[in-house]
N, C-alpha and C positions, 0 to 999 in steps of 0.2 A: 512458562516462558518469561524470561526476564526482560524488562524494558531496556531501551538503549541507554548507554551510560555516557555522560558528558563530564569532562573534567581532566585535570592533569595530575591527579594524585598518583597514578601509576608511574608517571615520569619522575615525580618527586621521590618515590620509593627507589626507583632505579638509580637516581643520583645519590641517594642516601647509601645504598649498597656500594656504589662505586667509591664513595668517600671512605667507607669502612674498609674496602679492599686495599685502597691506596695508602690510607693512613690508619692502620688498625689500632694504634696505641694512643691516638690523640683523644683528648677529653671532650666530651659533650656534656653540658650542664643541663640536666632535666629540671625544669621549672626554675632555672638559673640558680639552683642551690646544690643539687646532688651531682657530683662529677662521676661520669661513667665512661669507660673506654668505648670508642666508636664501634669496635667489633662486637662487644656485648650488647650495646644499644640496638644495633641492627638485628642481632639474633633475637633479642627480646621483642622488637617490633614485628619481625617476621613471624615469630611464634604467636603473637597476639592475632595477627592477620590470619594465620593458618587456623587457629582455634575458632576465630570468628566466622570463617568460611564454613567450617564443619558444623558449628552450632546453628548457623542460619539466622543469627540475630542481626538486627539493623538492616531491614530489607531495602533501604534506599542507598546502601553503600555496596559497591562491588569490590569485595575483598580479593576476589580472584584477579582483578585488574591490578591491585597493589602487588600481589605475589608475582604476577606476570611482569610488572615493571621491574621488580627486583631481579627476576630471571634474565630479562633483556639487558639490564645494566651489567649483570655478571658476564653474560655472553659477549657483550660489546667489549668489555675489558679484556677478556680472555681470547677473543677472536681477533684482536687488533694485530697480533703477530702473524695471523694467517694471511691477511691481505698484504701485509708488508712482505711476506715471503713470496707471494705471487708477483708483487711489483718488482722485487729484487730479481726474480728469475726472468721477468720480462726485460729488465734493463741489461742483465747479463747476456740474454739472447740477442738483444739489439746491438750491444757493444761488439759481440762476436761477429755479427753480420756486417757491421761497419768495418771491422778489422779485415774481414775477408775481402770486402769491396776495395778497401784501401790498398791491400797487398796486391790484388789483381791490377789495380790502376798503376801501382809502382812498377810492377813487372812489365807492363806495357811501356812505361816510360824508359825502361832500360834499352829498348830497341832503338838503335840509332838510324834505322833505315827510313823513318818518317820525319822529314824536316819540319812539318807543321806542329809537331808535338813539342811541348816545352815543359821544363821541370821548374817548380817554384823554388 
């Protein structure tokens, strides 16, 4: 059984993957000397983490948390449209509901038999 893990490195890997997805051709300078495109840098870092998890080296580091952070970063970026679609459907439903209420209100206004009703 593994001990509990404390840290934010999984979140950093998620942000790194999100950067590579949004800006794949931007350059990242490794050791401030070697320019590498962001997409290849993230593939390389993910590969290192995957191989480190398989080998079991460095028992004080949770490599699966790094890979999980990358997965969550990817799902967050790709799932963004999903919540937007639900929000859009909710606003369409609400707009249609308000339109029906307004039309029924206006139909009531057309009746001239009630002197207490007024039209804006």
